[in-house]
C-alpha positions as a Python dict, from the first residue, in 0.01 Angstrom:
ca = {
    (1, 'M'): (0, 0, 0),
    (2, 'K'): (326, 114, 154),
    (3, 'I'): (409, 479, 223),
    (4, 'K'): (704, 488, -22),
    (5, 'E'): (488, 345, -303),
    (6, 'L'): (220, 605, -236),
    (7, 'L'): (477, 883, -229),
    (8, 'K'): (623, 782, -566),
    (9, 'K'): (282, 754, -733),
    (10, 'L'): (135, 1073, -589),
    (11, 'E'): (433, 1307, -580),
    (12, 'G'): (344, 1657, -694),
    (13, 'I'): (34, 1873, -659),
    (14, 'Q'): (-286, 1671, -633),
    (15, 'T'): (-655, 1705, -552),
    (16, 'I'): (-867, 1432, -399),
    (17, 'E'): (-1016, 1359, -743),
    (18, 'S'): (-675, 1320, -906),
    (19, 'I'): (-567, 1083, -627),
    (20, 'M'): (-880, 877, -683),
    (21, 'D'): (-801, 856, -1056),
    (22, 'I'): (-432, 769, -1015),
    (23, 'L'): (-486, 497, -755),
    (24, 'Q'): (-825, 375, -885),
    (25, 'V'): (-983, 390, -538),
    (26, 'D'): (-1296, 542, -386),
    (27, 'K'): (-1299, 875, -201),
    (28, 'K'): (-1283, 719, 145),
    (29, 'T'): (-966, 527, 62),
    (30, 'A'): (-805, 830, -106),
    (31, 'V'): (-867, 1040, 205),
    (32, 'Y'): (-714, 765, 418),
    (33, 'Y'): (-399, 757, 202),
    (34, 'I'): (-365, 1136, 233),
    (35, 'Y'): (-408, 1101, 608),
    (36, 'R'): (-126, 843, 624),
    (37, 'L'): (108, 1058, 415),
    (38, 'R'): (25, 1368, 620),
    (39, 'K'): (92, 1179, 944),
    (40, 'E'): (439, 1093, 812),
    (41, 'G'): (496, 1459, 717),
    (42, 'Y'): (491, 1431, 336),
    (43, 'V'): (180, 1646, 270),
    (44, 'K'): (114, 2018, 285),
    (45, 'T'): (-244, 2124, 227),
    (46, 'K'): (-368, 2450, 76),
    (47, 'K'): (-721, 2567, 10),
    (48, 'Q'): (-815, 2731, -319),
    (49, 'S'): (-1060, 3019, -353),
    (50, 'N'): (-1336, 2776, -460),
    (51, 'N'): (-1289, 2580, -131),
    (52, 'R'): (-1109, 2287, -297),
    (53, 'R'): (-814, 2138, -115),
    (54, 'V'): (-488, 2103, -300),
    (55, 'Y'): (-225, 1867, -162),
    (56, 'N'): (146, 1925, -218),
    (57, 'I'): (296, 1579, -179),
    (58, 'S'): (674, 1562, -166),
    (59, 'F'): (958, 1388, 13),
    (60, 'E'): (1111, 1732, 76),
    (61, 'N'): (816, 1830, 296),
    (62, 'K'): (936, 1581, 555),
    (63, 'L'): (1282, 1735, 566),
    (64, 'G'): (1141, 2049, 724),
    (65, 'G'): (1393, 2324, 777),
    (66, 'K'): (1346, 2695, 731),
    (67, 'S'): (1215, 2864, 422),
    (68, 'Y'): (1350, 3211, 356),
}
């Protein structure tokens, strides 16, 4: 699957489980897709209080810049 297709399907706030559901893949493949998007700069990761990772997937993440 190409990066742009992944970005369109997964844009927004996701967890690993929601990515697995949207793409109909197993956990290993979902983690790999997150890795590819993160490598391109489209993913910001946050950790919740219950130790779950939440992924903010957006094209704007790649733009960078300063946040005030």
